[in-house]
N, C-alpha and C positions, 0 to 999 in steps of 0.2 A: 440486590433486591436479583431472583435467578427470574427470567419471565422466559416466554417464547414466543415464534410468531410463524403461519403455517401460512405460507405464500401460496396461492393457488394462483400459478402464472400460464404462461400461453405455450410454453416450450415444456415447463416442469414443476412439480410440486415440489416445494424446498418447506422443512423444516428449521428454524435456528433457535437453537437455546444458548443464551447468555446469560450472564451477569451485568447487570447497567444497574451505574452507578456514576453520579458526578459526569453527567456526559460521557459516560466512555460504555463501549459495549465489547465485552469479552467472551470471547466464542466458548463456549463450552463442548455443545454436537450441533454437527451439522449433516442432514439425509437429505439428497436428493432422489426424485425418482420422474423418470423422463416419459410423457404423456404424449406431447406434441397436437393438444387440443388445438390451438392455432391454427396447424393445416386440417384438423377433421374439421373444425367450422368453418374455414375457406371452400373447401369441398362441397359440405353438404348445409350449412346453412346453420346446421341445428350439431345439437352432439346426441348420436345414434346412441341407442338403450345398451351396447354393450359397454362402450369406453363411457358411459356415463356409470353406471356402476360399475367398473376400473374404477374412476376417478373418487368415486364413494369410498370403495375398500383400502386405495392407495391415501386418500386425505384421514379415514379412521386409524391406520396402521401410525401417521405419522405425529398425529393428536396423541395416540396412546404412548408413543415414543417418547415426547417431550412432556407428557407428565412423571413417568416411569423416571424421566432424568431431571427431577424434582422442579420444573417450573412450576411455578406460584398462579400463572396466569396464562392462557394461550389464547392470543390474538390472530384471528384466522379473516383473511384477505380474498380476494379472488378480482384477477386484472381483466386485459384485454377478449381472450377467448371464451370464459363464461359471460363477461360482458352483452358482446354481442352478438350468442349463440339464440338463435329464435327461441330454444326452450332453454334458457340461462335459468328460471326463476323454479322450474322444474330440478334441475342438474345442483343447484343451491339448496334445494331441499331435501335432495340423497345425501348431499354432504355432510349439512348440520346435522339428520339424521345420525350417520357413521357417525360424525366425531363429537357429538353431544356442545358443540361450541357455535354458538353464531357467527354466520360470515357475512362482513361486509364487501359490498363491491364497489371497487375504485372508481370512479372517473377518473380519464387520463389525465386532467390538471393536478389531482390531488396523490395521483403516482407521480406524477414529476415533480411535484414538493417535498413528498417524501424520500426520494431520490436524492434531490438537494441537501435533506437533513442527512441523509448516509452520508454521503458526499466529504460531507462537511466534517463530519467525527474522524473523518480517513483519511483526507488529503489535506495537509499540511500547506494551503493557499494562501501566497505572498501578494497575489495582485487581483484585485475586484476591479471590474464588476468579472464575474465568473457566468458561463456558458454549460450545463450539464445535458448532455447528451445519453440518456436513456434507450438502447436499441432491445429492447426484447422479441419475443414469438411473436406477440400480438400485435406488438405499439414501438414508438417511436415518440419519446418524451423531448420535451423542450423545456429548460427552466434557466433563466437570468434571475443573477443574485449578488446581493455583495454583504458579505459577512454572516449574520444568522438570517438578513431578510430575503425575501423571494419576489423580486418583482413582477416576473411575469411568466408564465407557463402556458403551453400547447401541448397538443397530444395527435398523433397523426397515425394512419393505419399501415404504418409502414414495416412492422415486424417481421423478422426474418424467416421465421417458419410459416406465418401467415403466406406472402409472398413465392417463398417456395413453391407451393402448390398452382400458382400460373405456368411454370416454366413446364415447355413442351421436350427441350431436349436438355440430353446433359453429356458433355458438357452443353450450358445456351447456345441457341443460335442466335445467329445476327436479330431477329426479328424477338425472340424473346427479351432479350438484351436492351431493344431498342422501346418496347415497352415498359419493362422494368424500369425504364429509366426517363420515360414521359411519367410514369407515375409518381416518383420520386419527385419532378419537378413540380406536378400537379399539387403536390402538397407543402412542399417547403418554401417551392415564390413566393407565397404571403405570405410567407414568415420572413423571408430575407429581410425587408425595410426594419422591422423591428429589430433583430437580431443586430442590426449593419447601427441604427439609431441608439442601442445599449451598447455598442465597439467595447463587448467585451475582450477583458486581456487574457487572461487564460478559460481555455476549452477540455469540460472534463469528460472521457464517455465510459461507458460501463455497461454491463450487463455479461455473460457468461460465455458468447459468443464474439462478442469484443475482447475479450481476455484472451481466445483462444486464437486472436487475431494478432494481438498484440506479444503472446509466446512465437508466432510464427514470423515476425519481423524480427522479434530477439535472435531467434535460431539463427535467420540468413545472415544478421549483420554482427553474427558472434559477440554479444550481448548479453553479462552475466546477470543471473536471476537468483537472489535469497531461496535457497529449498529447490531450484531450478525452476519455478513454476509462480512465484510470486510475482506479480505485476503492477502493484498499488504502487502510484505514484512514478511510473517508469512511465516517460517522455518519448510520443512514440512520432515522426515525422511523416505528414501527409504524405509525401513522396515515396515514403518506405511501405508504409498500406496501401497506396498506387501500385506500387511492383508485386507488391502480392496477391491484391486482385487478380493483377491483369493474368497471375502466376494459376492463379484456382481458378480462373474461366478457360480455361487450358485444360483441366482436366474434370476425370468423371469421378462416380463417388468414391469408385473403389483405390482409382487414385490417388485423391483426397484425405481417403485412410493410411497412406502411406506416410502422411508427413508427419515431421518429431511433433508427439506429443496429441495428434490429430484423435478425437473419439469417435465412435460410429455416431453416438448422439450430436454431434457437431455438427460431421464429415456432409449429413445432406441439407443443410443449409450455409455454413461459414461462408462460402461464394457468391450467397446473396446477402449475406450480414457484409461483407465487403465492397460489394457493390451498392449496399443503401450508405455507407457510412464514408466512404469517399465519394459519393454523387453529393449528397451533404456537406462536405469539408470543401470540396470546389464551387458548390452555389457559395458557399459564406465566408470562401475566402480566408478559409483555416491553415494556416501553415504545420502545425502542432497540437497534439494531443497530448492530453495528458489522462494515464488509464488510473480508475479507484477498483478496488474490490470488494469496497463497500456501497450500500445503492440504498432500494426499497426497503429490504428485514431490517438491517440497522435503525434506517429512519422509525420505522413503524416502532422497532423497540423504545427510540428513546421519545416519539410522540408520546408514548402510551403512558411514559412516565411522566409526559408536560415537560420535557426538554424542547427548547425554542432556539436556544442557542449554543452554540458548540463553542470549545476555547479556541483564542487565536494561534496559528500557527507554531508559537512556539512554545505554549501551553501544552499544546497535544505533545508533542516531542517529549518535553519534559515529562508528563504522567506516563508515557510510553515507556521509558526509563526507570520510572519509578515503578512502574508494575514488572517488569523485569527482574529489574535491585531485589525486589520482596518477593518474587517468589523465588529466588536464586542465595542472597545474604542478606537475610529480613533484618537481620540484629549485627551484622559488622557495619562500626563507624568508622572500619580503615579507608572502604571504598569512597566515603563520603569523603573525607577527611582528604584525601588523594585527590579526588577531583578540584575541592578549592583550593588546594595547592596548586594544582596543573592551571586552574583559571588565575592566580597571583603570580605565578613565573612566564605566563601569555602577557597577562599585561606588561607587567616591568621588562619584557625583552621583546616589544612589540619594532622597534626598531630594528633589531637583528634579525627577527624572520619576518617581517613587512605582511603579515597574513591578516584578514581580515575577521570580523565578528562572526560570520556563521561557519570559519575556523576554529573559534575561542568554543563555540558551541558544539559542536563537533569532541573536541577535546576532552572538555568536560565529561561529555555524555561516556565517551569510550574512558576516561577513569574511574568516572560511577560503576563502568560496569566490567573492570579490567581483570576481577577476582572471581566472577561466575563458575567459570569452570571447575573450581576449587566446593562448588556444589558435589561435584562426581567425585573427583582425587584430587590431591595434590599434585601429586606425579602426572603431567603432560597437561597439566591445567590452562594452558595458554592454549592450544591444541582446543580441549573442549568449551573455551569459551567463545571462542570463532564461531566453533558450530551452533552453540547457542543463539548466538546473536545472527548465525546465516538462518536460523528457522523460528527467529524470536517473532516472525510476523509484524514487524515494525510497524504503527502507525505512524503517519508523518514525516518517513525517512523515504526517500527514492531508492532502487538499486546501488545506485552509485554512492549513497548515503553510507548505506549499510556496508559494501565492500570496504568505504572508508574505515568504517567503525568495528569490521572485521579482521581487519587488516592492524588497527591499531590493538586491537586486544589479544589478536597473533603474537606480534613481536613487542610487546612492552619488556618482555625480558630477554630482548637478543640483540644482539648486536647491527641491526638493522633489518631491512626488507627483504623478500626471497620473492622474487616474481614468479617462482614454482605455483605460491598460493594462490589457487583460481580467482579471489576476489582482488587482487594486490594486480596480479595479474588482469584481468578487464579494468582496471582504472587508465583512464589517458593520461598522459605525461605530466601537464599540469596538476592533476587530483594526487598521481602519484609522488610529484614535488614535495605537491602541501604533509600528505601522510609523513615523505623524509622528515621535513621540518617537526610535524607536533610529534614524534614519534620521540625525542628527546626530552621534549620538555615532560613526557609522562611519563619518562622513565627518571627522570631528578625526581619529579613529584613522588614518584613510588618509593625512592632510595629514602627521600627525607622523612615518611615515616615508616622505615624497613621494622622499628620493633612494635609498630600497629597499635603505641600508644597514645598517638596525637601530640608529642609535645611540641613537635615545629607546630609554629600558629601563624608565623609569618617570617615573608622572604622580601628582598631590596637588594636588585642588581645597582653595584657602587659605581664600578668601573670597569669599564673595558676599551683597553687599548689597540686593539685589534690581534693580540696574540693571550692573553689573558682576560679572562670573561671575570671579577669576584663579584660574588652573590652573600649577602647577609643575609643569617640563620637567626630566626628568633626560637628559642628553644635547643633543644639538644637531642639531634637527630639520632643518636647514638650508631655513628656509623663502623663500617669494619671497613679497613683500606683497603684491601684485597676486592670485596664485593663493589664498594665503589667505583674505584677502575674500572671495573667490567659493566656496569651500568651506563658510567658516563662517558663511555669509550667514541657510541653515536653521536654526543652531543658534541663529543673535540671532532667527530670525522665531517660532520653536516655543515657546523661554523668556524670550519677551519683556527680555533682558538682554545687555548687547556681551562678547564673549568676550575674555579677555586671556590671554596665555600668555606666563611667564615665566619665567626659566633660574633654577631650582633652587638653583643654587650664590651666584650672584650679583643675583637678584632683579630682574633688567634686563628690561624688555619685549623679545620677541623678535619683534614687530612693530611 
C-alpha cells in the first residue's frame, strides 16, 4: 500500500511517500523544506504571521505532492516547535486549512516510540536492550526497548535548532558553552539512573544533523560510505564524535560550510548538535553509537498500518536482499540456485575456510544478487551489479557489510580481488581476508550452474589430502574445461590445493 507522512518538524517539514508492506517501508518520494521553526519559537515564544503563512503554504505544497505521487492516505504530525509555540493551535489551524489533512501534535514520548519503531525497521539490532537517541531541531528524545517492545521513553527540550538561538558568539565563547552544557546536564542528569539500570547494549542515534556529523566522522577517518552519503548502521566511536565537535567549535558559520558535504541548512546548528550529542554520550558513559537513517517518519507509516513488530535482524536483511533481487532479477532462478549451492559449499568446507555464520549469510546474499547487473547489460555486468548494490540503500547492513557484498559481486567472475575498487580498499585486513575466502566459494557455486538450468542439486566434500580437494557433484553441471579452469583458479590460489570435481554417482572426474 502506498502511503505518506507529513512530518512538521522543528528544523524542517518533510514528506515521505512510501510503499508499506509486511513491516517494510520502501521510499518512493522524499521532499524536505527547511523552516527552522524551532529557532523561531525559541526567539519569539510564538510563530509570527509571516512564518505561519510560510509554514501553511509549505505544508500545503508537500501534502499536494504526496497525493499526486499516488499516496492513498496522508498522515500529518507536528512535533516540538508547533507543540511548544504559544500560538500553536492557530498555526495548526492554518496548516490544516492549507493541506486538508488533520494534524496530530505528538507528545515527546510518542515521538520517541515512533522513532524507536522506525529504527527497528532499518537497523539490524543483534543486542538488546537498545537505547535510541533522536536529536531533532526542537527536542531530544530517549527511548529504551527490546525487540518490538518499548520499555521507557522521555523527551527533553535539547533540540539543536532551539539551542542555537541561545549562543551569543560564533564560534561559541566559553560562556556560551558553559551555559549550553549546564542545560544538557540539567535535563539529562535525572535520566541517567534509568538508562544505567536498563543497561543498554546498543545505542542508536538519529536525526538529520546526526547524519551530517556521522558523515564528517567518516570523512575524517577515511570510512567508505555507500553512495558516498548513506550512514545507516554506521558504527561511530564517541571519541571520533568528540574530535569532530572540538573542531566544529573552533569554526564560524562560513568555515563550517566549507566542511565535506556540509549544507547551509545544517551549518548554522551542527556544532550545537555535536555538543549536545557528545555531552549526552559522556553523561551516559557510551563508547559508540550506531547511526540510523530511519526514524519517526518510517515509524509513523508502520504505525498507521498497525505494525508494531518488525522482523529480527537476519529476516530484515533477507527481505532487503529479496527486494533488490525482485527489482532486477525477478524471474531468474539462477541466482537463487547459486545462493543455495554457495551455502552448501560453505557448510561442506567449513574446516577449510574457517569462517563463521555471519560470513555464510553474506556469501548467500552476494550469490543471490551476483547477476543483478545483467538487468542493465551483460557486458560489464559485474561492474553494474556492484554499482547497484552500493546505491541500493540496503536496510540492516552496515557500510562495511555493503562493501563486502559489493566486493563479492564485483569480482565473482575475476581471478581475485582488486584493491583499487573503493569498497574493497575500504575493508580492513580481516574483512578483506574473509572476502578472499568467500569469493572462491561463490565462483565454484556459479560455475556449477553455468548452464543456468539448475541441474546440480547437491555437493559433498569427499577428500582433502592437503594437495587435492575432491568435491562430489550431484547432477550434470555441463562444465567447459577452459571456463572451469579460469573460474577455480582463485580457489586453488587461496586454499593452496587443486580442486577436483567428480560425479557423485560414478566418481568420474567432471573435467
